C-alpha positions as CSV (number, residue, x, y, z in Angstrom):
1,D,-0.2,0.1,0.0
2,Y,2.7,2.2,0.9
3,L,4.5,1.9,-2.5
4,D,1.0,1.8,-4.5
5,N,0.9,5.0,-6.6
6,T,-2.2,4.6,-8.3
7,L,-5.8,4.8,-7.7
8,R,-7.7,1.5,-6.6
9,D,-10.7,2.3,-4.6
10,T,-13.6,4.9,-4.7
11,E,-12.8,6.4,-1.4
12,K,-9.2,7.2,-2.4
13,V,-10.3,8.8,-5.9
14,E,-12.7,11.6,-4.0
15,R,-10.2,11.9,-1.3
16,Y,-6.9,12.3,-3.4
17,L,-9.0,14.2,-6.4
18,H,-11.7,16.3,-4.4
19,L,-14.0,15.0,-7.2
20,D,-17.7,13.2,-6.9
21,L,-17.3,9.9,-8.3
22,L,-20.2,9.6,-11.0
23,A,-19.6,5.6,-11.2
24,A,-17.8,2.5,-10.8
25,V,-17.8,0.2,-13.6
26,P,-16.6,-3.2,-13.0
27,R,-14.7,-5.3,-15.4
28,Y,-16.6,-6.9,-17.9
29,E,-17.1,-8.9,-21.5
30,S,-19.3,-8.8,-24.0
31,D,-21.0,-11.7,-22.7
32,N,-22.0,-10.4,-19.5
33,A,-22.1,-6.7,-20.2
34,H,-25.8,-6.5,-18.9
35,L,-23.8,-6.9,-15.0
36,V,-22.7,-3.5,-15.6
37,T,-25.9,-1.4,-16.6
38,E,-26.5,-0.2,-13.2
39,A,-23.3,1.4,-13.4
40,Y,-23.8,3.2,-16.4
41,Q,-27.3,4.2,-15.3
42,N,-25.6,5.7,-12.3
43,L,-23.6,7.8,-14.7
44,R,-26.5,9.0,-16.9
45,T,-28.5,9.9,-13.6
46,A,-25.7,12.1,-12.6
47,L,-25.5,13.8,-16.1
48,L,-29.2,14.5,-15.7
49,F,-28.8,16.3,-12.3
50,A,-25.9,18.1,-13.5
51,R,-28.0,19.5,-16.5
52,R,-27.8,23.0,-16.5
53,S,-30.7,24.1,-19.0
54,E,-32.8,22.6,-21.4
55,E,-30.7,23.3,-24.7
56,G,-28.2,20.6,-25.9
57,Q,-25.6,19.6,-23.6
58,V,-22.0,19.1,-24.3
59,I,-20.2,16.5,-22.4
60,L,-16.4,15.6,-23.1
61,I,-15.2,12.5,-22.1
62,T,-11.5,12.0,-21.7
63,G,-8.9,10.4,-19.6
64,S,-5.5,11.0,-18.5
65,A,-3.7,8.0,-20.4
66,P,-4.5,6.1,-23.3
67,Q,-6.7,2.9,-22.9
68,E,-8.5,3.9,-20.0
69,G,-12.0,3.3,-21.4
70,K,-13.2,6.7,-22.3
71,T,-14.5,5.5,-25.7
72,T,-16.3,2.5,-24.2
73,T,-17.9,4.7,-21.6
74,L,-18.9,7.4,-24.3
75,V,-20.5,4.5,-26.4
76,N,-22.5,3.0,-23.4
77,M,-23.6,6.4,-22.2
78,A,-24.9,7.6,-25.7
79,K,-26.9,4.1,-26.2
80,L,-28.4,4.6,-22.9
81,L,-29.5,8.1,-23.6
82,A,-31.1,7.4,-27.0
83,Q,-32.9,4.3,-25.6
84,A,-34.6,6.8,-23.1
85,G,-35.6,8.8,-26.1
86,E,-33.1,11.8,-25.5
87,K,-31.7,12.7,-29.2
88,T,-27.9,12.2,-28.7
89,V,-24.8,12.7,-31.1
90,V,-21.6,11.3,-30.4
91,L,-18.4,13.2,-32.1
92,D,-15.1,11.5,-32.6
93,C,-12.6,14.4,-31.7
94,D,-9.6,12.2,-31.2
95,L,-8.3,13.4,-34.6
96,R,-4.9,11.1,-33.9
97,R,-6.4,7.6,-32.8
98,A,-10.1,7.8,-33.9
99,Q,-11.6,4.7,-33.1
100,L,-15.6,5.4,-32.4
101,H,-16.2,4.5,-36.1
102,H,-15.1,1.0,-35.4
103,R,-16.9,0.8,-32.1
104,L,-20.5,1.7,-34.1
105,A,-19.5,-0.3,-37.3
106,L,-19.1,2.8,-39.5
107,E,-17.0,4.2,-41.9
108,R,-14.6,6.9,-40.6
109,E,-14.9,9.0,-43.9
110,P,-16.6,11.6,-44.5
111,G,-16.5,13.1,-41.0
112,L,-15.5,16.1,-38.9
113,T,-12.5,17.2,-40.7
114,D,-14.3,17.3,-44.0
115,H,-16.8,19.9,-42.2
116,F,-13.7,22.2,-41.5
117,T,-11.7,21.6,-44.4
118,R,-14.2,21.3,-47.4
119,H,-17.1,23.2,-45.4
120,V,-19.3,20.3,-45.8
121,P,-22.6,20.9,-43.9
122,I,-23.2,18.8,-40.6
123,T,-26.6,17.5,-41.7
124,E,-24.6,15.7,-44.6
125,L,-21.8,13.9,-42.4
126,L,-24.3,13.0,-39.4
127,K,-24.5,8.9,-39.7
128,A,-27.4,6.8,-38.5
129,T,-27.2,3.9,-36.2
130,E,-29.4,1.3,-35.1
131,F,-30.6,3.2,-32.6
132,K,-33.6,5.8,-33.2
133,D,-32.2,8.5,-31.7
134,L,-28.6,8.3,-31.5
135,S,-26.4,9.9,-34.4
136,V,-22.7,9.9,-35.1
137,L,-19.9,12.2,-36.6
138,T,-17.1,10.5,-37.0
139,A,-13.5,11.7,-37.4
140,G,-12.9,12.0,-41.1
141,P,-9.6,12.2,-42.7
142,L,-7.1,12.4,-40.2
143,P,-5.5,16.0,-40.4
144,P,-1.5,16.8,-39.8
145,N,-1.9,19.5,-37.1
146,P,-5.0,18.5,-35.0
147,P,-4.8,21.2,-32.4
148,A,-4.8,23.7,-35.0
149,L,-8.0,22.8,-36.2
150,L,-9.7,22.4,-33.0
151,A,-8.5,25.7,-32.0
152,R,-10.5,27.5,-34.6
153,R,-13.2,29.9,-34.0
154,S,-15.6,27.8,-36.1
155,V,-15.6,25.1,-33.6
156,Q,-17.9,27.2,-31.3
157,D,-20.3,27.4,-34.5
158,L,-20.2,23.8,-34.6
159,F,-21.3,23.0,-31.0
160,A,-23.6,25.6,-31.0
161,E,-25.5,24.1,-34.5
162,L,-25.7,20.7,-32.5
163,R,-27.0,22.0,-29.5
164,S,-30.1,23.3,-31.3
165,R,-30.5,19.8,-33.1
166,F,-29.5,17.5,-30.1
167,D,-30.6,17.1,-26.4
168,W,-27.0,15.7,-25.7
169,I,-23.6,15.9,-27.7
170,L,-20.9,13.8,-26.2
171,V,-17.3,14.0,-27.3
172,D,-14.5,11.5,-27.4
173,S,-11.1,13.3,-27.3
174,P,-7.4,12.1,-27.0
175,P,-6.1,11.5,-23.2
176,L,-5.0,14.7,-21.3
177,A,-1.5,14.0,-20.4
178,S,0.0,13.5,-23.8
179,V,-1.7,16.4,-26.0
180,T,-3.8,19.6,-25.9
181,D,-6.7,18.6,-27.7
182,A,-8.8,17.9,-24.9
183,L,-8.1,21.0,-23.2
184,L,-9.2,23.0,-26.4
185,L,-12.4,20.8,-26.3
186,A,-13.1,21.5,-22.7
187,R,-13.8,25.1,-23.4
188,H,-16.9,24.1,-25.5
189,A,-18.2,21.5,-23.0
190,D,-20.6,21.9,-20.0
191,H,-19.2,19.1,-18.1
192,T,-16.1,16.9,-18.4
193,V,-16.3,13.4,-17.4
194,L,-12.9,11.9,-16.4
195,V,-12.2,8.3,-16.9
196,I,-9.6,6.4,-14.5
197,Q,-8.9,3.0,-14.9
198,H,-8.5,1.1,-11.7
199,N,-4.7,0.3,-10.4
200,K,-3.3,1.7,-13.9
201,V,-2.3,5.3,-14.0
202,D,0.1,7.1,-11.7
203,K,-2.1,9.0,-9.4
204,K,-0.1,12.1,-9.4
205,L,-0.5,12.2,-13.4
206,V,-4.4,12.0,-12.9
207,K,-4.3,14.8,-10.5
208,R,-2.4,17.0,-13.1
209,S,-4.8,16.0,-15.6
210,V,-7.5,17.5,-13.2
211,A,-5.7,20.6,-12.4
212,A,-5.3,21.5,-16.1
213,L,-9.0,21.1,-16.7
């Protein structure tokens, strides 16, 4: 315990980071995913209580390091919201290692970057899913300099348009510790959900990520 430098229990998360723990999701495989539905329901409830207005809410979902489960969390949250009749869209703003299209069995192109580089209307880029109220804006062609694209003023206009069309806008981003992309996106978010993998990431790194946000 003295040598351990990771976060391994819920009390330690709240005590060390001074943040409310929204949900604890146990490890699971695809064949027993129903066992964790309640954990994701708790996260959905927390977002509903934190809602600031009746406008579309932008929720950034990120982590401190790669492979912590942020994209999995985003996909499960989006499905729950859509199944409850909430009009939901998910954006793949991880313009370095885009994964969202794989998770939802879609093509990556065309997508988000086409809106900025070729001025394609958002309505032509949104992709439907098997869930009636769930749409996806995939990454599109990966740009050579993602921060330059995400720092554009037109990003604000993009989120304004999505707020007018959807109840929830869930944003997938790269981890906080490695690049500045997530911090650029956080400026446009109403809330940021930080995913922490149990017993994996140095807790000092997680604390620096929280401080950066």
